[in-house]
N, CA, C and O atoms as a CHARMM CRD file, in Angstrom:
* protein
*
  396
    1    1 GLN  N     39.21800   4.01500  18.03700 PROA 1      0.00000
    2    1 GLN  CA    40.25800   4.05100  18.96400 PROA 1      0.00000
    3    1 GLN  C     39.95100   5.08000  20.08200 PROA 1      0.00000
    4    1 GLN  O     40.84700   5.60800  20.74100 PROA 1      0.00000
    5    2 ARG  N     38.64200   5.33100  20.25600 PROA 2      0.00000
    6    2 ARG  CA    38.24500   6.27100  21.30000 PROA 2      0.00000
    7    2 ARG  C     37.21800   5.62200  22.22700 PROA 2      0.00000
    8    2 ARG  O     36.46500   4.75000  21.79600 PROA 2      0.00000
    9    3 PRO  N     37.18000   6.03600  23.48800 PROA 3      0.00000
   10    3 PRO  CA    36.14500   5.55200  24.40000 PROA 3      0.00000
   11    3 PRO  C     34.76400   5.95200  23.90500 PROA 3      0.00000
   12    3 PRO  O     34.59500   7.02700  23.32900 PROA 3      0.00000
   13    4 VAL  N     33.78900   5.10100  24.12500 PROA 4      0.00000
   14    4 VAL  CA    32.41600   5.39000  23.76000 PROA 4      0.00000
   15    4 VAL  C     31.63100   5.52000  25.07900 PROA 4      0.00000
   16    4 VAL  O     31.54500   4.59500  25.88600 PROA 4      0.00000
   17    5 GLN  N     31.06300   6.73300  25.24500 PROA 5      0.00000
   18    5 GLN  CA    30.30900   7.02900  26.45500 PROA 5      0.00000
   19    5 GLN  C     28.80800   6.87300  26.17400 PROA 5      0.00000
   20    5 GLN  O     28.29300   7.44300  25.21200 PROA 5      0.00000
   21    6 ILE  N     28.12000   6.11200  27.00400 PROA 6      0.00000
   22    6 ILE  CA    26.71600   5.91300  26.90500 PROA 6      0.00000
   23    6 ILE  C     25.99400   6.77800  27.95000 PROA 6      0.00000
   24    6 ILE  O     26.16100   6.59400  29.15600 PROA 6      0.00000
   25    7 PRO  N     25.18300   7.72900  27.44800 PROA 7      0.00000
   26    7 PRO  CA    24.51500   8.59800  28.44700 PROA 7      0.00000
   27    7 PRO  C     23.39800   7.87400  29.18300 PROA 7      0.00000
   28    7 PRO  O     22.86300   6.87900  28.69500 PROA 7      0.00000
   29    8 ARG  N     23.05400   8.37400  30.34600 PROA 8      0.00000
   30    8 ARG  CA    21.96800   7.76700  31.10600 PROA 8      0.00000
   31    8 ARG  C     20.62300   7.92400  30.33900 PROA 8      0.00000
   32    8 ARG  O     19.81400   6.99700  30.28200 PROA 8      0.00000
   33    9 ILE  N     20.42000   9.10600  29.76600 PROA 9      0.00000
   34    9 ILE  CA    19.28600   9.35600  28.88700 PROA 9      0.00000
   35    9 ILE  C     19.72900   9.13800  27.47500 PROA 9      0.00000
   36    9 ILE  O     20.55400   9.89100  26.95900 PROA 9      0.00000
   37   10 THR  N     19.18300   8.09100  26.81400 PROA 10     0.00000
   38   10 THR  CA    19.67900   7.76900  25.49400 PROA 10     0.00000
   39   10 THR  C     18.78400   8.32200  24.39900 PROA 10     0.00000
   40   10 THR  O     19.09700   8.15700  23.22000 PROA 10     0.00000
   41   11 GLU  N     17.70100   8.96000  24.74000 PROA 11     0.00000
   42   11 GLU  CA    16.78500   9.58100  23.77600 PROA 11     0.00000
   43   11 GLU  C     17.31500  11.01400  23.48100 PROA 11     0.00000
   44   11 GLU  O     17.02600  11.95900  24.21500 PROA 11     0.00000
   45   12 GLY  N     18.09400  11.13800  22.39000 PROA 12     0.00000
   46   12 GLY  CA    18.76900  12.40800  22.09400 PROA 12     0.00000
   47   12 GLY  C     17.87500  13.60600  21.84600 PROA 12     0.00000
   48   12 GLY  O     18.18400  14.74000  22.21300 PROA 12     0.00000
   49   13 THR  N     16.72700  13.29900  21.19300 PROA 13     0.00000
   50   13 THR  CA    15.78600  14.36000  20.84900 PROA 13     0.00000
   51   13 THR  C     15.25600  15.00500  22.14800 PROA 13     0.00000
   52   13 THR  O     15.18500  16.22900  22.25700 PROA 13     0.00000
   53   14 SER  N     14.90100  14.19300  23.09100 PROA 14     0.00000
   54   14 SER  CA    14.37000  14.67500  24.37800 PROA 14     0.00000
   55   14 SER  C     15.36300  15.51500  25.13200 PROA 14     0.00000
   56   14 SER  O     15.06500  16.63500  25.54600 PROA 14     0.00000
   57   15 ILE  N     16.55000  14.96700  25.30800 PROA 15     0.00000
   58   15 ILE  CA    17.54900  15.71100  26.10400 PROA 15     0.00000
   59   15 ILE  C     17.99500  16.96700  25.35300 PROA 15     0.00000
   60   15 ILE  O     18.29200  17.97600  25.99300 PROA 15     0.00000
   61   16 GLY  N     18.05200  16.94200  24.02600 PROA 16     0.00000
   62   16 GLY  CA    18.38800  18.13300  23.26500 PROA 16     0.00000
   63   16 GLY  C     17.33600  19.24000  23.45900 PROA 16     0.00000
   64   16 GLY  O     17.65200  20.41500  23.64100 PROA 16     0.00000
   65   17 THR  N     16.05700  18.79300  23.41000 PROA 17     0.00000
   66   17 THR  CA    14.99400  19.73400  23.58600 PROA 17     0.00000
   67   17 THR  C     15.06500  20.34200  25.01200 PROA 17     0.00000
   68   17 THR  O     14.89100  21.54900  25.18100 PROA 17     0.00000
   69   18 ALA  N     15.32000  19.49900  26.02400 PROA 18     0.00000
   70   18 ALA  CA    15.42700  20.01400  27.40800 PROA 18     0.00000
   71   18 ALA  C     16.61300  21.00800  27.49800 PROA 18     0.00000
   72   18 ALA  O     16.51100  22.03300  28.17200 PROA 18     0.00000
   73   19 ILE  N     17.68700  20.71100  26.84500 PROA 19     0.00000
   74   19 ILE  CA    18.89500  21.59200  26.91100 PROA 19     0.00000
   75   19 ILE  C     18.50800  22.96800  26.36800 PROA 19     0.00000
   76   19 ILE  O     18.74300  23.97700  27.03200 PROA 19     0.00000
   77   20 TYR  N     17.92300  23.02200  25.18100 PROA 20     0.00000
   78   20 TYR  CA    17.61500  24.30500  24.59000 PROA 20     0.00000
   79   20 TYR  C     16.48900  25.02900  25.26100 PROA 20     0.00000
   80   20 TYR  O     16.46000  26.25900  25.27800 PROA 20     0.00000
   81   21 ALA  N     15.54700  24.27600  25.82300 PROA 21     0.00000
   82   21 ALA  CA    14.48300  24.91100  26.59700 PROA 21     0.00000
   83   21 ALA  C     15.06700  25.57400  27.85100 PROA 21     0.00000
   84   21 ALA  O     14.65300  26.66900  28.23200 PROA 21     0.00000
   85   22 ALA  N     16.02600  24.90500  28.48100 PROA 22     0.00000
   86   22 ALA  CA    16.64400  25.45000  29.71300 PROA 22     0.00000
   87   22 ALA  C     17.44400  26.70400  29.37100 PROA 22     0.00000
   88   22 ALA  O     17.45600  27.65200  30.15700 PROA 22     0.00000
   89   23 VAL  N     18.12800  26.73200  28.19000 PROA 23     0.00000
   90   23 VAL  CA    18.84600  27.95000  27.77400 PROA 23     0.00000
   91   23 VAL  C     17.84500  29.03300  27.49000 PROA 23     0.00000
   92   23 VAL  O     18.03000  30.17800  27.90300 PROA 23     0.00000
   93   24 GLY  N     16.77500  28.69000  26.78400 PROA 24     0.00000
   94   24 GLY  CA    15.76000  29.69900  26.43300 PROA 24     0.00000
   95   24 GLY  C     15.06100  30.26400  27.68500 PROA 24     0.00000
   96   24 GLY  O     14.66000  31.42800  27.69800 PROA 24     0.00000
   97   25 ALA  N     14.92600  29.48700  28.67200 PROA 25     0.00000
   98   25 ALA  CA    14.30400  29.93200  29.92100 PROA 25     0.00000
   99   25 ALA  C     15.24800  30.71300  30.82200 PROA 25     0.00000
  100   25 ALA  O     14.85400  31.23400  31.86600 PROA 25     0.00000
  101   26 GLY  N     16.51000  30.78200  30.39100 PROA 26     0.00000
  102   26 GLY  CA    17.48800  31.49400  31.17800 PROA 26     0.00000
  103   26 GLY  C     18.14100  30.76500  32.33400 PROA 26     0.00000
  104   26 GLY  O     18.86400  31.35800  33.13500 PROA 26     0.00000
  105   27 ILE  N     17.87000  29.43800  32.41300 PROA 27     0.00000
  106   27 ILE  CA    18.44200  28.64200  33.47000 PROA 27     0.00000
  107   27 ILE  C     19.93200  28.46700  33.29600 PROA 27     0.00000
  108   27 ILE  O     20.70400  28.50100  34.25500 PROA 27     0.00000
  109   28 TYR  N     20.32500  28.27500  32.02200 PROA 28     0.00000
  110   28 TYR  CA    21.71400  28.18100  31.67500 PROA 28     0.00000
  111   28 TYR  C     22.03500  29.22100  30.64200 PROA 28     0.00000
  112   28 TYR  O     21.16800  29.64700  29.87900 PROA 28     0.00000
  113   29 LYS  N     23.34500  29.65000  30.61500 PROA 29     0.00000
  114   29 LYS  CA    23.77400  30.69000  29.66600 PROA 29     0.00000
  115   29 LYS  C     23.99600  30.14200  28.28700 PROA 29     0.00000
  116   29 LYS  O     23.89000  30.89000  27.31500 PROA 29     0.00000
  117   30 SER  N     24.30200  28.85300  28.15100 PROA 30     0.00000
  118   30 SER  CA    24.63000  28.28000  26.79900 PROA 30     0.00000
  119   30 SER  C     24.19500  26.81800  26.79700 PROA 30     0.00000
  120   30 SER  O     23.94400  26.19900  27.83100 PROA 30     0.00000
  121   31 ALA  N     24.12200  26.31000  25.57700 PROA 31     0.00000
  122   31 ALA  CA    23.79200  24.89800  25.37900 PROA 31     0.00000
  123   31 ALA  C     24.92000  24.00100  25.92400 PROA 31     0.00000
  124   31 ALA  O     24.68400  22.90000  26.42100 PROA 31     0.00000
  125   32 SER  N     26.09900  24.49500  25.81500 PROA 32     0.00000
  126   32 SER  CA    27.25900  23.72400  26.30300 PROA 32     0.00000
  127   32 SER  C     27.18200  23.59800  27.81700 PROA 32     0.00000
  128   32 SER  O     27.42600  22.52300  28.36400 PROA 32     0.00000
  129   33 GLU  N     26.84200  24.69800  28.50500 PROA 33     0.00000
  130   33 GLU  CA    26.68300  24.68600  29.92800 PROA 33     0.00000
  131   33 GLU  C     25.57200  23.75700  30.36900 PROA 33     0.00000
  132   33 GLU  O     25.74700  22.97600  31.30400 PROA 33     0.00000
  133   34 ALA  N     24.41000  23.83600  29.69000 PROA 34     0.00000
  134   34 ALA  CA    23.26600  23.00900  29.97600 PROA 34     0.00000
  135   34 ALA  C     23.57300  21.55400  29.72000 PROA 34     0.00000
  136   34 ALA  O     23.19800  20.71000  30.53500 PROA 34     0.00000
  137   35 ALA  N     24.22200  21.22200  28.65500 PROA 35     0.00000
  138   35 ALA  CA    24.58800  19.82800  28.35800 PROA 35     0.00000
  139   35 ALA  C     25.53000  19.30900  29.44300 PROA 35     0.00000
  140   35 ALA  O     25.39100  18.16400  29.87600 PROA 35     0.00000
  141   36 GLY  N     26.45400  20.10100  29.87800 PROA 36     0.00000
  142   36 GLY  CA    27.39300  19.66600  30.90000 PROA 36     0.00000
  143   36 GLY  C     26.69100  19.37000  32.22400 PROA 36     0.00000
  144   36 GLY  O     27.13100  18.50900  32.98600 PROA 36     0.00000
  145   37 ARG  N     25.60900  20.08000  32.49100 PROA 37     0.00000
  146   37 ARG  CA    24.86600  19.85100  33.72700 PROA 37     0.00000
  147   37 ARG  C     23.79300  18.74700  33.61400 PROA 37     0.00000
  148   37 ARG  O     23.51500  18.04100  34.58300 PROA 37     0.00000
  149   38 LEU  N     23.20500  18.61300  32.42600 PROA 38     0.00000
  150   38 LEU  CA    22.04900  17.71400  32.28000 PROA 38     0.00000
  151   38 LEU  C     22.44800  16.31100  31.77200 PROA 38     0.00000
  152   38 LEU  O     21.78100  15.33800  32.12300 PROA 38     0.00000
  153   39 ILE  N     23.48300  16.18000  30.98200 PROA 39     0.00000
  154   39 ILE  CA    23.83700  14.87900  30.46600 PROA 39     0.00000
  155   39 ILE  C     24.75600  14.16000  31.41200 PROA 39     0.00000
  156   39 ILE  O     25.84900  14.62600  31.73400 PROA 39     0.00000
  157   40 LYS  N     24.28600  13.00500  31.85300 PROA 40     0.00000
  158   40 LYS  CA    25.07700  12.16800  32.74800 PROA 40     0.00000
  159   40 LYS  C     25.46500  10.90400  32.02700 PROA 40     0.00000
  160   40 LYS  O     24.65100  10.30700  31.32300 PROA 40     0.00000
  161   41 ILE  N     26.70400  10.49400  32.19700 PROA 41     0.00000
  162   41 ILE  CA    27.21100   9.30200  31.56500 PROA 41     0.00000
  163   41 ILE  C     26.89000   8.08100  32.40600 PROA 41     0.00000
  164   41 ILE  O     27.18600   8.02500  33.59900 PROA 41     0.00000
  165   42 ASP  N     26.27200   7.09400  31.74500 PROA 42     0.00000
  166   42 ASP  CA    25.89700   5.82300  32.46800 PROA 42     0.00000
  167   42 ASP  C     27.06800   4.86000  32.52500 PROA 42     0.00000
  168   42 ASP  O     27.33700   4.24300  33.55500 PROA 42     0.00000
  169   43 ARG  N     27.77100   4.74000  31.38400 PROA 43     0.00000
  170   43 ARG  CA    28.89800   3.80900  31.30900 PROA 43     0.00000
  171   43 ARG  C     29.79500   4.22700  30.12500 PROA 43     0.00000
  172   43 ARG  O     29.37700   4.93800  29.21100 PROA 43     0.00000
  173   44 THR  N     31.02900   3.75300  30.19300 PROA 44     0.00000
  174   44 THR  CA    32.00100   4.06500  29.17300 PROA 44     0.00000
  175   44 THR  C     32.62900   2.76600  28.69200 PROA 44     0.00000
  176   44 THR  O     33.01000   1.93900  29.52000 PROA 44     0.00000
  177   45 TYR  N     32.75300   2.55400  27.37600 PROA 45     0.00000
  178   45 TYR  CA    33.35700   1.40000  26.77000 PROA 45     0.00000
  179   45 TYR  C     34.74200   1.85500  26.26500 PROA 45     0.00000
  180   45 TYR  O     34.83400   2.81400  25.49900 PROA 45     0.00000
  181   46 GLU  N     35.78000   1.19000  26.67900 PROA 46     0.00000
  182   46 GLU  CA    37.10900   1.50300  26.18900 PROA 46     0.00000
  183   46 GLU  C     37.41000   0.57400  25.02500 PROA 46     0.00000
  184   46 GLU  O     37.08300  -0.61300  25.04300 PROA 46     0.00000
  185   47 PRO  N     38.05800   1.16600  23.99000 PROA 47     0.00000
  186   47 PRO  CA    38.41300   0.32400  22.81200 PROA 47     0.00000
  187   47 PRO  C     39.49200  -0.70300  23.18300 PROA 47     0.00000
  188   47 PRO  O     40.31900  -0.46800  24.06400 PROA 47     0.00000
  189   48 ASP  N     39.46200  -1.80700  22.51000 PROA 48     0.00000
  190   48 ASP  CA    40.52400  -2.80400  22.64700 PROA 48     0.00000
  191   48 ASP  C     41.61800  -2.40300  21.69800 PROA 48     0.00000
  192   48 ASP  O     41.49400  -2.59800  20.48900 PROA 48     0.00000
  193   49 LYS  N     42.69800  -1.84100  22.22400 PROA 49     0.00000
  194   49 LYS  CA    43.75800  -1.26700  21.37700 PROA 49     0.00000
  195   49 LYS  C     44.31600  -2.31400  20.42300 PROA 49     0.00000
  196   49 LYS  O     44.77900  -1.96000  19.33800 PROA 49     0.00000
  197   50 GLY  N     44.28700  -3.60300  20.79600 PROA 50     0.00000
  198   50 GLY  CA    44.83000  -4.63700  19.94300 PROA 50     0.00000
  199   50 GLY  C     43.92100  -4.93900  18.70600 PROA 50     0.00000
  200   50 GLY  O     44.32900  -5.64000  17.78100 PROA 50     0.00000
  201   51 LYS  N     42.75300  -4.41900  18.72600 PROA 51     0.00000
  202   51 LYS  CA    41.81100  -4.75000  17.59900 PROA 51     0.00000
  203   51 LYS  C     41.52600  -3.50800  16.71900 PROA 51     0.00000
  204   51 LYS  O     40.55100  -3.49400  15.96800 PROA 51     0.00000
  205   52 GLY  N     42.36400  -2.48900  16.81400 PROA 52     0.00000
  206   52 GLY  CA    42.15200  -1.27100  16.01300 PROA 52     0.00000
  207   52 GLY  C     42.08400  -1.50700  14.52900 PROA 52     0.00000
  208   52 GLY  O     41.26500  -0.89400  13.84500 PROA 52     0.00000
  209   53 GLU  N     42.91800  -2.37300  14.01400 PROA 53     0.00000
  210   53 GLU  CA    42.86500  -2.69800  12.57400 PROA 53     0.00000
  211   53 GLU  C     41.60400  -3.40700  12.20700 PROA 53     0.00000
  212   53 GLU  O     41.05600  -3.18400  11.12800 PROA 53     0.00000
  213   54 ILE  N     41.12100  -4.26700  13.09000 PROA 54     0.00000
  214   54 ILE  CA    39.84100  -4.99300  12.81600 PROA 54     0.00000
  215   54 ILE  C     38.70100  -3.96000  12.75900 PROA 54     0.00000
  216   54 ILE  O     37.85100  -4.02600  11.87100 PROA 54     0.00000
  217   55 TYR  N     38.68400  -2.99100  13.72000 PROA 55     0.00000
  218   55 TYR  CA    37.65300  -1.99900  13.76500 PROA 55     0.00000
  219   55 TYR  C     37.70700  -1.13600  12.52200 PROA 55     0.00000
  220   55 TYR  O     36.66200  -0.82800  11.94900 PROA 55     0.00000
  221   56 GLN  N     38.90600  -0.73000  12.08400 PROA 56     0.00000
  222   56 GLN  CA    39.04200   0.11400  10.92200 PROA 56     0.00000
  223   56 GLN  C     38.57100  -0.60000   9.65700 PROA 56     0.00000
  224   56 GLN  O     37.91100   0.00500   8.81200 PROA 56     0.00000
  225   57 ALA  N     38.90300  -1.86400   9.52500 PROA 57     0.00000
  226   57 ALA  CA    38.48100  -2.67100   8.33700 PROA 57     0.00000
  227   57 ALA  C     36.91400  -2.79300   8.36300 PROA 57     0.00000
  228   57 ALA  O     36.28800  -2.65100   7.31300 PROA 57     0.00000
  229   58 ALA  N     36.30700  -3.04100   9.48900 PROA 58     0.00000
  230   58 ALA  CA    34.86400  -3.16100   9.55300 PROA 58     0.00000
  231   58 ALA  C     34.22800  -1.81700   9.22900 PROA 58     0.00000
  232   58 ALA  O     33.21800  -1.76000   8.52800 PROA 58     0.00000
  233   59 TYR  N     34.81300  -0.73400   9.73600 PROA 59     0.00000
  234   59 TYR  CA    34.26600   0.63100   9.39000 PROA 59     0.00000
  235   59 TYR  C     34.35300   0.90000   7.90900 PROA 59     0.00000
  236   59 TYR  O     33.40800   1.41800   7.31300 PROA 59     0.00000
  237   60 ALA  N     35.52300   0.54200   7.27900 PROA 60     0.00000
  238   60 ALA  CA    35.62900   0.75000   5.87500 PROA 60     0.00000
  239   60 ALA  C     34.62100  -0.05900   5.06900 PROA 60     0.00000
  240   60 ALA  O     34.11700   0.42200   4.05400 PROA 60     0.00000
  241   61 ARG  N     34.32000  -1.27800   5.50400 PROA 61     0.00000
  242   61 ARG  CA    33.32600  -2.06700   4.81400 PROA 61     0.00000
  243   61 ARG  C     31.93200  -1.41800   5.02000 PROA 61     0.00000
  244   61 ARG  O     31.14000  -1.33500   4.08000 PROA 61     0.00000
  245   62 TRP  N     31.64600  -0.96200   6.25300 PROA 62     0.00000
  246   62 TRP  CA    30.34400  -0.30100   6.51600 PROA 62     0.00000
  247   62 TRP  C     30.17200   0.92200   5.62800 PROA 62     0.00000
  248   62 TRP  O     29.10100   1.13000   5.05800 PROA 62     0.00000
  249   63 ARG  N     31.21000   1.72500   5.50900 PROA 63     0.00000
  250   63 ARG  CA    31.10200   2.93400   4.68000 PROA 63     0.00000
  251   63 ARG  C     30.81900   2.57100   3.21100 PROA 63     0.00000
  252   63 ARG  O     30.04000   3.24400   2.53600 PROA 63     0.00000
  253   64 GLU  N     31.46000   1.50500   2.73400 PROA 64     0.00000
  254   64 GLU  CA    31.20700   1.10800   1.33100 PROA 64     0.00000
  255   64 GLU  C     29.77500   0.57900   1.17700 PROA 64     0.00000
  256   64 GLU  O     29.13200   0.86700   0.16700 PROA 64     0.00000
  257   65 ILE  N     29.26800  -0.17200   2.12900 PROA 65     0.00000
  258   65 ILE  CA    27.88800  -0.68500   2.07700 PROA 65     0.00000
  259   65 ILE  C     26.90900   0.48000   2.06100 PROA 65     0.00000
  260   65 ILE  O     25.94900   0.51900   1.29100 PROA 65     0.00000
  261   66 TYR  N     27.20800   1.45600   2.97600 PROA 66     0.00000
  262   66 TYR  CA    26.31400   2.62500   3.09100 PROA 66     0.00000
  263   66 TYR  C     26.29700   3.42200   1.74000 PROA 66     0.00000
  264   66 TYR  O     25.24100   3.84400   1.27000 PROA 66     0.00000
  265   67 ARG  N     27.47000   3.60400   1.15700 PROA 67     0.00000
  266   67 ARG  CA    27.53500   4.32200  -0.12700 PROA 67     0.00000
  267   67 ARG  C     26.75800   3.59000  -1.19000 PROA 67     0.00000
  268   67 ARG  O     26.02500   4.20400  -1.96500 PROA 67     0.00000
  269   68 ARG  N     26.91300   2.26600  -1.23500 PROA 68     0.00000
  270   68 ARG  CA    26.18300   1.50900  -2.28800 PROA 68     0.00000
  271   68 ARG  C     24.67700   1.54300  -2.03800 PROA 68     0.00000
  272   68 ARG  O     23.90200   1.64800  -2.98800 PROA 68     0.00000
  273   69 CYS  N     24.24000   1.45600  -0.74900 PROA 69     0.00000
  274   69 CYS  CA    22.81100   1.54000  -0.43100 PROA 69     0.00000
  275   69 CYS  C     22.28000   2.89500  -0.83300 PROA 69     0.00000
  276   69 CYS  O     21.19200   2.99900  -1.40000 PROA 69     0.00000
  277   70 PHE  N     23.06900   3.97400  -0.53200 PROA 70     0.00000
  278   70 PHE  CA    22.61000   5.32900  -0.87800 PROA 70     0.00000
  279   70 PHE  C     22.43700   5.43100  -2.40300 PROA 70     0.00000
  280   70 PHE  O     21.46700   6.01600  -2.88600 PROA 70     0.00000
  281   71 ASP  N     23.38300   4.85800  -3.14900 PROA 71     0.00000
  282   71 ASP  CA    23.29200   4.90400  -4.59800 PROA 71     0.00000
  283   71 ASP  C     22.03500   4.17200  -5.04800 PROA 71     0.00000
  284   71 ASP  O     21.34600   4.63900  -5.95500 PROA 71     0.00000
  285   72 MET  N     21.72900   3.06100  -4.44600 PROA 72     0.00000
  286   72 MET  CA    20.49500   2.31500  -4.83000 PROA 72     0.00000
  287   72 MET  C     19.23300   3.13700  -4.59200 PROA 72     0.00000
  288   72 MET  O     18.29200   3.12400  -5.38600 PROA 72     0.00000
  289   73 VAL  N     19.24800   3.87700  -3.42800 PROA 73     0.00000
  290   73 VAL  CA    18.10500   4.75100  -3.12400 PROA 73     0.00000
  291   73 VAL  C     18.03600   5.81800  -4.19200 PROA 73     0.00000
  292   73 VAL  O     16.97000   6.08100  -4.74900 PROA 73     0.00000
  293   74 GLU  N     19.17400   6.43700  -4.48100 PROA 74     0.00000
  294   74 GLU  CA    19.18300   7.52400  -5.51000 PROA 74     0.00000
  295   74 GLU  C     18.70500   7.03000  -6.85200 PROA 74     0.00000
  296   74 GLU  O     18.07500   7.77700  -7.60000 PROA 74     0.00000
  297   75 ASP  N     19.00000   5.76200  -7.17400 PROA 75     0.00000
  298   75 ASP  CA    18.61200   5.20800  -8.47200 PROA 75     0.00000
  299   75 ASP  C     17.18300   4.65800  -8.44200 PROA 75     0.00000
  300   75 ASP  O     16.70200   4.11700  -9.43700 PROA 75     0.00000
  301   76 GLY  N     16.50400   4.79800  -7.29200 PROA 76     0.00000
  302   76 GLY  CA    15.10500   4.32500  -7.22500 PROA 76     0.00000
  303   76 GLY  C     14.96100   2.84200  -7.05400 PROA 76     0.00000
  304   76 GLY  O     13.86100   2.31800  -7.22800 PROA 76     0.00000
  305   77 LEU  N     16.01400   2.14000  -6.72300 PROA 77     0.00000
  306   77 LEU  CA    15.96200   0.67300  -6.53700 PROA 77     0.00000
  307   77 LEU  C     15.47200   0.28900  -5.12000 PROA 77     0.00000
  308   77 LEU  O     14.88800  -0.77300  -4.90700 PROA 77     0.00000
  309   78 LEU  N     15.73600   1.19800  -4.17000 PROA 78     0.00000
  310   78 LEU  CA    15.32500   0.96100  -2.79400 PROA 78     0.00000
  311   78 LEU  C     14.62000   2.24300  -2.27200 PROA 78     0.00000
  312   78 LEU  O     14.99100   3.36000  -2.63300 PROA 78     0.00000
  313   79 PRO  N     13.60400   2.04800  -1.42000 PROA 79     0.00000
  314   79 PRO  CA    13.04300   3.26900  -0.81700 PROA 79     0.00000
  315   79 PRO  C     13.91200   3.73200   0.35400 PROA 79     0.00000
  316   79 PRO  O     14.51300   2.92600   1.06400 PROA 79     0.00000
  317   80 SER  N     13.95700   4.98600   0.52200 PROA 80     0.00000
  318   80 SER  CA    14.74700   5.57000   1.60300 PROA 80     0.00000
  319   80 SER  C     13.94600   5.38800   2.92100 PROA 80     0.00000
  320   80 SER  O     12.72200   5.52400   2.90800 PROA 80     0.00000
  321   81 MET  N     14.59200   5.09600   4.00900 PROA 81     0.00000
  322   81 MET  CA    13.93600   5.04400   5.29300 PROA 81     0.00000
  323   81 MET  C     13.70600   6.42800   5.84300 PROA 81     0.00000
  324   81 MET  O     12.84000   6.63500   6.69300 PROA 81     0.00000
  325   82 TRP  N     14.49100   7.38700   5.35300 PROA 82     0.00000
  326   82 TRP  CA    14.38100   8.77100   5.85400 PROA 82     0.00000
  327   82 TRP  C     14.83300   9.68800   4.73700 PROA 82     0.00000
  328   82 TRP  O     15.74200   9.36500   3.97300 PROA 82     0.00000
  329   83 GLN  N     14.18000  10.83800   4.65700 PROA 83     0.00000
  330   83 GLN  CA    14.54000  11.78100   3.59900 PROA 83     0.00000
  331   83 GLN  C     14.36800  13.21400   4.15900 PROA 83     0.00000
  332   83 GLN  O     13.32000  13.56800   4.69800 PROA 83     0.00000
  333   84 ALA  N     15.37500  13.97200   4.01700 PROA 84     0.00000
  334   84 ALA  CA    15.30400  15.36900   4.46100 PROA 84     0.00000
  335   84 ALA  C     14.27100  16.15600   3.70000 PROA 84     0.00000
  336   84 ALA  O     14.16500  16.02200   2.48100 PROA 84     0.00000
  337   85 GLY  N     13.52100  16.96100   4.37900 PROA 85     0.00000
  338   85 GLY  CA    12.49700  17.80800   3.69800 PROA 85     0.00000
  339   85 GLY  C     13.13800  18.63400   2.58900 PROA 85     0.00000
  340   85 GLY  O     14.23400  19.17500   2.73400 PROA 85     0.00000
  341   86 GLY  N     12.40600  18.70900   1.46700 PROA 86     0.00000
  342   86 GLY  CA    12.87600  19.54600   0.35800 PROA 86     0.00000
  343   86 GLY  C     13.89400  18.88100  -0.53900 PROA 86     0.00000
  344   86 GLY  O     14.41700  19.51400  -1.45600 PROA 86     0.00000
  345   87 THR  N     14.19900  17.56000  -0.28200 PROA 87     0.00000
  346   87 THR  CA    15.14400  16.89100  -1.14200 PROA 87     0.00000
  347   87 THR  C     14.40300  15.80100  -1.96800 PROA 87     0.00000
  348   87 THR  O     13.36900  15.27700  -1.55500 PROA 87     0.00000
  349   88 MET  N     14.96200  15.49800  -3.10800 PROA 88     0.00000
  350   88 MET  CA    14.38400  14.46300  -3.98200 PROA 88     0.00000
  351   88 MET  C     15.50200  13.58500  -4.55000 PROA 88     0.00000
  352   88 MET  O     16.57800  14.08600  -4.87500 PROA 88     0.00000
  353   89 SER  N     15.25500  12.29200  -4.66900 PROA 89     0.00000
  354   89 SER  CA    16.24200  11.41400  -5.30400 PROA 89     0.00000
  355   89 SER  C     16.10800  11.62300  -6.83200 PROA 89     0.00000
  356   89 SER  O     15.17900  12.25500  -7.33600 PROA 89     0.00000
  357   90 ARG  N     17.08300  11.05600  -7.51000 PROA 90     0.00000
  358   90 ARG  CA    17.01900  11.12000  -9.02000 PROA 90     0.00000
  359   90 ARG  C     15.70300  10.50200  -9.55100 PROA 90     0.00000
  360   90 ARG  O     15.06700  11.03600 -10.46000 PROA 90     0.00000
  361   91 ALA  N     15.32800   9.37000  -8.95400 PROA 91     0.00000
  362   91 ALA  CA    14.07000   8.70400  -9.41100 PROA 91     0.00000
  363   91 ALA  C     12.85000   9.60400  -9.11000 PROA 91     0.00000
  364   91 ALA  O     11.92300   9.65400  -9.91900 PROA 91     0.00000
  365   92 GLN  N     12.83500  10.28800  -8.00700 PROA 92     0.00000
  366   92 GLN  CA    11.70000  11.14600  -7.66200 PROA 92     0.00000
  367   92 GLN  C     11.71000  12.33500  -8.58800 PROA 92     0.00000
  368   92 GLN  O     10.64600  12.81300  -8.98100 PROA 92     0.00000
  369   93 LYS  N     12.88000  12.82900  -8.95100 PROA 93     0.00000
  370   93 LYS  CA    12.94600  13.99600  -9.88100 PROA 93     0.00000
  371   93 LYS  C     12.42200  13.61500 -11.29300 PROA 93     0.00000
  372   93 LYS  O     11.78000  14.41300 -11.97600 PROA 93     0.00000
  373   94 GLU  N     12.73300  12.32700 -11.70400 PROA 94     0.00000
  374   94 GLU  CA    12.29800  11.85900 -12.99700 PROA 94     0.00000
  375   94 GLU  C     10.79900  11.61100 -12.97400 PROA 94     0.00000
  376   94 GLU  O     10.11200  11.87700 -13.96100 PROA 94     0.00000
  377   95 ASN  N     10.29900  11.11800 -11.88900 PROA 95     0.00000
  378   95 ASN  CA     8.83400  10.79400 -11.79900 PROA 95     0.00000
  379   95 ASN  C      8.34400  11.18100 -10.42100 PROA 95     0.00000
  380   95 ASN  O      8.24300  10.30700  -9.56000 PROA 95     0.00000
  381   96 PRO  N      8.02600  12.47200 -10.15400 PROA 96     0.00000
  382   96 PRO  CA     7.69200  12.87400  -8.80500 PROA 96     0.00000
  383   96 PRO  C      6.32800  12.30600  -8.28600 PROA 96     0.00000
  384   96 PRO  O      6.00200  12.41700  -7.10400 PROA 96     0.00000
  385   97 TRP  N      5.58800  11.72300  -9.17800 PROA 97     0.00000
  386   97 TRP  CA     4.24400  11.19400  -8.77500 PROA 97     0.00000
  387   97 TRP  C      4.35700   9.72700  -8.30100 PROA 97     0.00000
  388   97 TRP  O      3.40300   9.17800  -7.75000 PROA 97     0.00000
  389   98 LYS  N      5.51900   9.10500  -8.51800 PROA 98     0.00000
  390   98 LYS  CA     5.67200   7.71200  -8.08900 PROA 98     0.00000
  391   98 LYS  C      6.11200   7.72100  -6.59700 PROA 98     0.00000
  392   98 LYS  O      7.06400   8.40600  -6.22300 PROA 98     0.00000
  393   99 LEU  N      5.43200   6.98800  -5.81300 PROA 99     0.00000
  394   99 LEU  CA     5.76500   6.87000  -4.36100 PROA 99     0.00000
  395   99 LEU  C      6.77500   5.75500  -4.11100 PROA 99     0.00000
  396   99 LEU  O      7.16200   5.51900  -2.96600 PROA 99     0.00000
């Protein structure tokens, strides 16, 4: 139920790096100030207020699918596409030598 803003630069890592580099170089006093100056919005999508219930139902389904997929990764049934450094799934803890 909120507008979605699409930035002109969609590569978040690059713009984030530029923001913090500019703060570190003293060009801006804060990340908030740098972001306000560097991030430009390309377009905005407004939600269809009449479809809010449909959006909420789809989001609830997505959250359940995500939870189940996460459980399957934790159980070693699926490989994770990404894993935070220093973390291990149950399957990895049981057999850390298995890739």
